[in-house]
C-alpha positions in Angstrom: 1.9 15.2 15.8 1.8 13.3 12.6 1.2 9.6 12.8 2.3 6.8 10.6 1.6 3.0 10.5 4.1 0.3 9.4 2.7 -3.2 9.0 4.0 -6.7 8.2 1.7 -9.6 7.5 2.8 -13.2 7.7 1.5 -16.7 8.1 2.0 -16.6 11.8 1.4 -12.9 12.8 0.3 -9.5 11.8 2.6 -6.8 13.3 2.1 -3.1 13.3 4.0 0.0 14.5 2.4 3.3 15.1 5.1 6.0 14.9 5.5 9.8 14.6 7.3 12.1 12.2 10.5 11.8 14.2 10.4 8.0 13.6 9.8 7.4 17.3 7.4 4.6 18.3 4.0 5.5 19.7 2.4 2.0 19.9 3.6 -1.4 18.9 1.2 -4.3 18.4 1.2 -7.9 17.2 -1.8 -10.2 16.7 -2.3 -13.5 14.9 -2.2 -13.9 11.1 -4.8 -12.3 8.9 -3.8 -14.2 5.8 -7.0 -15.3 4.1 -5.5 -18.4 2.5 -4.9 -20.0 5.9 -7.1 -18.2 8.4 -10.9 -18.3 8.9 -12.7 -15.0 8.1 -14.2 -14.8 11.6 -10.7 -15.1 13.1 -9.4 -12.5 10.8 -12.0 -10.0 12.0 -11.2 -10.8 15.6 -7.5 -10.2 14.9 -8.3 -6.8 13.3 -10.5 -5.7 16.2 -7.7 -6.6 18.6 -5.1 -4.8 16.5 -7.1 -1.5 16.5 -7.6 -1.9 20.2 -3.8 -2.4 20.9 -2.9 0.6 18.7 -5.4 2.7 20.6 -6.6 4.4 17.4 -9.6 6.6 17.9 -12.4 6.7 15.4 -11.7 9.3 12.7 -8.1 9.8 13.8 -5.8 11.0 11.0 -3.0 8.8 9.8 -0.4 10.4 7.5 0.5 7.2 5.8 0.0 3.4 6.1 2.8 1.3 4.6 4.3 -2.2 4.6 3.4 -5.7 3.4 -0.2 -6.9 3.6 0.4 -10.2 1.7 -3.3 -10.6 0.8 -4.6 -9.3 4.1 -7.0 -6.8 2.5 -9.2 -6.6 5.6 -6.6 -4.5 7.3 -6.5 -1.7 4.7 -10.3 -1.7 4.4 -11.0 -1.6 8.1 -8.3 0.9 8.8 -9.7 3.3 6.1 -13.1 2.9 7.7 -11.9 3.6 11.2 -9.3 6.3 10.5 -8.7 9.0 8.0 -5.7 7.6 6.0 -4.1 10.3 3.9 -1.9 8.0 1.8 -0.8 4.4 1.5 2.4 2.7 0.4 1.9 -1.0 0.6 4.5 -3.3 -0.9 5.6 -7.0 -1.1 7.2 -8.7 1.8 10.5 -8.9 -0.2 10.7 -5.1 -0.2 10.4 -5.0 3.6 13.1 -7.6 3.9 15.5 -5.6 1.7 14.9 -2.4 3.6 15.4 -4.2 6.9 18.8 -5.2 5.6 19.6 -1.7 4.5 19.3 -2.5 0.8 17.6 0.1 -1.3 18.4 -1.0 -4.9 19.4 -4.5 -6.1 19.4 -7.6 -4.0 18.4 -11.2 -3.4 16.2 -12.2 -0.5 15.7 -15.7 0.9 12.5 -15.7 2.9 11.8 -18.4 5.4 9.0 -17.8 7.9 5.8 -19.7 8.1 6.1 -19.7 4.3 9.1 -19.4 2.0 10.2 -17.8 -1.3 13.2 -16.3 -3.0 13.0 -12.8 -4.4 15.5 -11.1 -6.8 15.7 -7.5 -7.9 18.4 -7.0 -10.5 18.9 -4.4 -13.3 15.3 -3.1 -13.0 13.8 -6.6 -13.2 12.2 -8.7 -10.4 11.7 -12.4 -10.1 10.3 -14.9 -7.5 10.9 -18.6 -7.0 8.8 -20.6 -4.6 6.0 -19.1 -2.4 3.3 -21.5 -3.5 1.7 -21.9 0.0 1.5 -24.6 2.6 -1.2 -26.5 0.8 1.1 -27.1 -2.1 4.7 -27.0 -0.9 6.5 -24.0 0.7 9.8 -25.8 0.6 12.3 -24.5 3.1 9.7 -22.7 5.3 9.1 -23.1 9.0 5.9 -25.0 8.2 7.8 -27.3 5.8 10.5 -27.9 8.4 7.9 -28.6 11.1 6.2 -31.1 8.9 9.5 -33.0 8.3 10.2 -32.9 12.1 6.7 -34.2 12.9 7.1 -37.1 10.4 10.3 -38.2 12.2 8.7 -37.7 15.6 5.6 -39.8 14.6 7.8 -42.6 13.3 9.7 -42.6 16.6 6.5 -42.5 18.7 4.9 -45.3 16.7 8.0 -47.5 16.9 8.7 -47.6 13.2 11.6 -45.2 13.0 14.8 -44.1 14.9 14.6 -42.2 18.2 14.8 -38.4 18.1 14.7 -35.7 20.7 12.2 -33.8 18.5 9.5 -36.2 19.7 9.8 -35.0 23.3 10.3 -31.3 22.3 7.3 -31.2 20.0 5.2 -32.9 22.7 6.3 -30.3 25.3 5.8 -27.4 22.8 2.1 -28.2 22.5 1.7 -29.3 26.1 0.6 -32.8 25.5 1.0 -35.9 27.6 2.2 -37.7 24.5 2.9 -36.9 20.9 -0.4 -38.2 19.6 -2.6 -35.8 21.7 0.0 -33.0 21.4 -0.2 -32.9 17.6 -4.0 -33.0 17.6 -4.0 -29.8 19.6 -3.1 -27.8 16.5 -6.6 -28.2 15.2 -8.2 -26.5 18.3 -5.8 -23.8 19.4 -7.7 -20.6 20.1 -7.3 -17.8 17.6 -4.6 -19.8 15.7 -4.9 -21.4 12.3 -3.6 -25.1 12.1 -0.9 -24.1 9.6 0.4 -21.4 12.0 0.3 -23.7 14.9 2.3 -26.4 13.2 4.9 -24.0 11.9 5.5 -22.8 15.4 7.0 -26.1 16.5 9.9 -25.7 14.0 11.7 -24.2 17.0 11.9 -27.7 18.3 14.2 -28.6 15.4 16.7 -26.0 16.4 16.6 -27.0 20.0 17.2 -30.6 19.1 20.0 -29.7 16.7 21.8 -27.9 19.6 21.9 -31.3 21.3 23.3 -32.8 18.1 20.2 -34.8 17.4 21.0 -36.6 14.1 17.5 -36.3 12.6 17.1 -32.7 13.6 20.4 -31.9 11.9 19.1 -33.8 8.9 15.9 -31.7 8.7 17.9 -28.5 9.0 20.3 -29.6 6.2 17.3 -30.5 4.0 15.8 -27.0 4.7 19.1 -25.2 4.0 19.5 -27.2 0.7 16.0 -26.3 -0.4 16.5 -22.6 0.3 20.0 -22.5 -1.3 18.7 -24.4 -4.4 15.9 -21.9 -4.8 18.3 -18.9 -4.5 20.8 -20.4 -6.9 17.9 -21.2 -9.4 16.8 -17.5 -9.1 20.4 -16.3 -9.7 20.8 -18.5 -12.8 17.4 -17.5 -14.2 17.9 -13.8 -13.6 21.5 -13.7 -14.8 22.6 -12.2 -11.5 26.3 -11.5 -11.0 28.2 -12.6 -7.9 28.4 -9.1 -6.4 24.7 -8.7 -5.8 24.0 -8.5 -2.0 22.2 -11.5 -0.6 20.1 -11.4 2.6 17.6 -13.4 4.6 14.2 -12.7 6.2 11.8 -14.7 8.4 11.7 -16.3 11.8 13.0 -19.7 10.7 16.4 -18.2 10.2 16.8 -17.7 13.9 18.2 -21.3 13.9 22.0 -20.7 13.7 22.6 -24.2 12.1 20.2 -23.2 9.2 22.0 -20.0 8.3 25.4 -21.6 8.6 24.5 -24.5 6.2 22.7 -22.1 3.8 25.7 -19.8 3.6 28.0 -22.8 3.2 26.0 -24.1 0.3 25.7 -20.7 -1.4 29.5 -20.1 -1.1 30.2 -23.5 -2.6 28.4 -22.3 -5.6 30.1 -18.9 -5.7 32.7 -18.0 -3.0 32.3 -14.3 -4.0 28.7 -13.9 -2.8 28.1 -11.2 -0.3 25.7 -12.8 2.2 24.5 -10.6 5.1 22.2 -10.9 8.1 19.7 -8.0 8.5 19.9 -5.8 11.5 16.2 -5.6 11.9 13.0 -7.5 11.4 10.9 -6.8 8.3 8.4 -4.6 10.1 11.1 -2.0 10.4 11.3 -1.7 6.6 9.0 1.4 6.2 10.8 3.2 9.1 14.2 2.5 7.7 13.0 3.7 4.3 11.7 6.9 6.0 15.0 7.3 7.7 16.9 7.0 4.4 14.6 9.5 2.7 14.9 12.0 5.5 18.7 11.8 6.1 19.9 10.4 2.8 21.9 7.8 4.7 21.6 4.5 6.6 24.9 4.0 8.5 26.0 2.7 11.8 24.7 5.7 13.7 21.2 5.2 12.1 21.3 1.5 13.1 22.3 2.2 16.7 19.5 4.8 17.0 16.8 2.5 15.7 18.1 -0.3 17.9 17.7 2.0 20.9 14.2 3.0 19.8 13.0 -0.5 18.7 15.0 -3.1 20.7 12.1 -5.6 20.3 12.5 -5.6 16.5 16.3 -6.2 16.3 16.9 -9.4 14.2 19.2 -11.9 15.9 20.3 -15.4 15.0 20.4 -17.3 18.3 
């Protein structure tokens, strides 16, 4: 049985799928981020050890191909090559995984919003990127950026110098604190988790508060949608993209339905002819979808249903 590995590296997690030549899963694993710009080297080594353990890869085992997005996580490729016999590699950018996950194999625009954010365009053989400067500089429209805005409102509420917001309570509960002050300080001491990752994780509180029509939460989501839409429109203008280019999204922050609705609204206000789609799968499925397309020369509804049955945990849904 031939074995393949698909990987997806992000600011919050490093995911991997070990699968066979029939595109069926053998082992699925997920550990914390191994991104060197935000994670301590010792923690990266711990995550890598844990990943190899979860995949149950034996020393010297043969891997037909390793593919996917590493996003600077070079430790994975090095350690995997030391541990296994890797016959070939096909690493790519996270935008490529996002396009494949949406069933796009040629041109497209991808708005990424996970722990970080960026807008990618592939058009007439040329590529462009807007954003993606990292949490230390900006990462407008990302889960980290959204969480920071939410925490600013929550801190003002907690300290009595701003309006009340449900996000204060939800962020406190998210980190398990007795009050907001000690809850937020927990991000600096969470085991096996970088502070950037920890803070980004509380962006979920914004979506929960928005469902309760919290005014400030809705404001944060609107700011995030505006930032992502403005990046996409800037990329479209700069690249000379025509309105019929397919536009899709990628990243965990999009699971907030208010965010996608507002983003789509702002994009269609710019050009009502845009074709904006939600991907069927998470980015980690990109290499497997690419393999399916190469094997059968199609990626239709039957293919989607088959992969949904085989990989239900990697179906992408907007809640």
